[in-house]
Backbone bond lengths (Angstrom), bond angles and torsions (degrees), N, CA, C in turn:
res aa  C-N    CA-C-N  psi(-1)  N-CA   C-N-CA  omega(-1)  CA-C   N-CA-C  phi
1 X - - - 1.473 - - 1.530 108.26 -
2 X 1.299 114.62 135.74 1.456 120.38 -177.55 1.539 110.40 -91.45
3 X 1.321 116.72 148.94 1.475 117.98 176.30 1.537 109.02 -69.33
4 X 1.313 116.88 154.51 1.478 119.42 178.74 1.514 111.03 -63.95
5 X 1.301 116.34 147.62 1.471 119.15 176.23 1.523 109.42 -98.34
6 X 1.266 114.32 145.62 1.465 120.48 -178.29 1.523 107.24 -123.96
7 X 1.305 115.15 140.66 1.449 119.73 174.17 1.532 107.27 -111.42
8 X 1.291 114.52 137.01 1.453 119.70 177.92 1.519 108.83 -80.51
9 X 1.296 115.82 133.09 1.456 119.91 174.75 1.503 108.60 -85.08
10 X 1.286 117.31 123.01 1.453 119.30 176.23 1.522 109.06 -92.24
11 X 1.313 114.27 145.89 1.461 118.55 177.75 1.523 108.76 -68.39
12 X 1.327 116.76 137.46 1.456 117.34 177.25 1.516 110.04 -64.91
13 X 1.301 115.26 143.53 1.454 121.33 176.39 1.528 107.78 -68.51
14 X 1.353 118.49 123.70 1.462 118.92 -177.29 1.525 112.94 -62.09
15 X 1.318 116.77 -30.14 1.485 119.07 -179.62 1.523 110.25 -70.86
16 X 1.320 117.15 -45.96 1.457 118.57 -179.66 1.522 111.13 -68.13
17 X 1.322 116.80 -36.04 1.465 119.01 177.55 1.527 110.14 -67.16
18 X 1.331 116.97 -39.46 1.475 120.37 176.64 1.515 109.22 -59.94
19 X 1.328 118.02 -47.92 1.459 120.62 -178.01 1.543 111.13 -57.97
20 X 1.324 115.24 -44.26 1.462 120.42 -179.42 1.525 110.73 -64.10
21 X 1.330 116.35 -45.65 1.457 120.24 -178.74 1.529 112.49 -69.99
22 X 1.299 115.71 -38.03 1.474 120.46 178.48 1.526 111.04 -63.12
23 X 1.308 116.93 -47.16 1.468 120.73 178.40 1.516 110.76 -64.41
24 X 1.309 116.91 -38.24 1.457 121.97 -176.80 1.534 112.03 -73.70
25 X 1.324 117.12 -16.73 1.469 117.83 -177.91 1.532 112.31 -72.34
26 X 1.308 116.94 -29.23 1.448 120.44 -177.94 1.537 114.28 72.90
27 X 1.351 116.17 12.15 1.445 120.46 -178.23 1.541 109.70 -98.72
28 X 1.333 114.80 150.11 1.470 120.29 172.08 1.530 107.36 -71.44
29 X 1.317 115.86 164.25 1.446 120.56 -176.13 1.540 112.27 -55.80
30 X 1.316 117.25 -46.01 1.453 119.40 -178.49 1.545 111.72 -68.64
31 X 1.310 116.63 -36.69 1.473 120.95 177.15 1.546 110.12 -66.05
32 X 1.318 115.02 -41.58 1.459 119.86 -179.72 1.544 109.83 -64.81
33 X 1.334 116.21 -44.06 1.467 120.08 178.72 1.530 110.78 -60.89
34 X 1.328 117.15 -43.54 1.452 121.45 179.32 1.546 110.68 -62.27
35 X 1.337 116.04 -45.94 1.482 120.52 179.58 1.541 110.60 -60.86
36 X 1.320 115.82 -35.91 1.472 120.72 -178.40 1.536 112.01 -81.74
37 X 1.337 117.01 -16.54 1.451 119.49 -177.91 1.524 111.83 77.12
38 X 1.323 116.55 27.76 1.471 120.83 178.31 1.538 109.08 -126.42
39 X 1.305 115.90 172.56 1.452 119.75 179.20 1.540 109.77 -81.11
40 X 1.326 114.63 160.09 1.469 120.30 173.27 1.525 109.79 -59.00
41 X 1.357 116.28 -36.31 1.456 120.87 179.20 1.530 110.67 -60.14
42 X 1.341 117.91 -38.14 1.449 120.33 179.05 1.525 111.75 -66.89
43 X 1.327 116.35 -40.98 1.474 119.19 177.55 1.516 109.04 -62.69
44 X 1.333 117.48 -37.75 1.450 120.35 177.92 1.528 111.23 -67.08
45 X 1.335 117.30 -34.46 1.469 121.04 175.50 1.532 110.12 -62.82
46 X 1.330 117.12 -43.21 1.469 120.48 177.63 1.508 110.62 -63.57
47 X 1.353 115.46 -43.37 1.474 119.10 -178.69 1.525 112.33 -63.99
48 X 1.318 117.06 -33.56 1.462 121.26 -179.49 1.522 111.90 -87.57
49 X 1.322 116.23 -2.58 1.483 123.42 177.82 1.524 113.25 66.38
50 X 1.341 115.55 26.32 1.483 118.65 174.70 1.520 111.00 -86.44
51 X 1.327 115.86 -28.26 1.479 122.61 176.71 1.526 106.87 -127.70
52 X 1.306 116.33 142.16 1.462 117.96 175.21 1.524 109.44 -105.97
53 X 1.321 116.00 142.90 1.464 119.02 178.71 1.517 111.10 -66.40
54 X 1.306 116.39 147.41 1.469 122.25 177.80 1.535 109.18 -72.35
55 X 1.332 117.34 162.52 1.464 117.84 174.54 1.530 113.48 -56.30
56 X 1.329 117.54 -37.86 1.461 120.96 178.79 1.532 110.83 -65.48
57 X 1.311 117.03 -39.48 1.487 120.45 177.93 1.513 110.81 -65.33
58 X 1.350 116.34 -41.31 1.454 119.49 178.51 1.542 110.35 -64.25
59 X 1.321 116.13 -37.35 1.467 119.03 178.63 1.516 110.43 -64.41
60 X 1.313 117.68 -42.53 1.466 120.32 177.23 1.530 111.10 -63.57
61 X 1.327 116.19 -38.06 1.494 119.62 176.16 1.521 110.78 -60.42
62 X 1.332 116.91 -41.85 1.467 120.59 179.51 1.516 109.45 -62.14
63 X 1.334 117.68 -42.90 1.449 121.17 179.89 1.515 111.32 -65.32
64 X 1.328 117.12 -40.91 1.474 121.04 178.94 1.526 109.86 -62.42
65 X 1.319 117.33 -43.62 1.465 120.03 -178.12 1.543 110.11 -67.92
66 X 1.321 117.42 -38.79 1.441 120.88 -174.76 1.517 114.54 -77.40
67 X 1.316 116.54 -21.11 1.465 119.26 -172.06 1.536 110.37 -126.17
68 X 1.336 117.79 97.03 1.469 120.16 -179.16 1.521 113.72 -58.12
69 X 1.333 118.39 -34.72 1.456 119.86 179.25 1.521 111.17 -66.35
70 X 1.320 117.78 -40.72 1.455 121.75 177.43 1.525 109.24 -63.18
71 X 1.308 115.42 -42.02 1.470 121.57 179.46 1.535 110.20 -55.12
72 X 1.344 115.41 -46.33 1.455 120.05 -178.38 1.535 111.86 -67.82
73 X 1.349 115.44 -39.30 1.436 119.18 -179.72 1.514 111.96 -65.90
74 X 1.333 116.95 -40.37 1.461 120.35 -176.94 1.522 112.39 -76.86
75 X 1.336 116.83 -34.80 1.452 120.27 -178.27 1.489 109.46 -84.60
C-alpha cells in the first residue's frame, strides 16, 4: 500500500488574479475604480504591477465579478 499523496496549494498570484477579475468584471477603468472605492490611478498601479491589491480588495473584486447587481450598485 502506498502512502497518500499530497499536493501543496500555492497562493494565487495577486496580479494574475487581479487581471482575471478585472477582465471578468466587464467594467471600464473608471467604473471599476468607483466600484472598488479607489482612484483610477490605483487601478492603473495594479494593472502595471507596481502595487498589488490587498486580500480585502481582491475579495471585493471577486464579489463584484460574481454579482452583476452589486456591480451596478457600486459603479
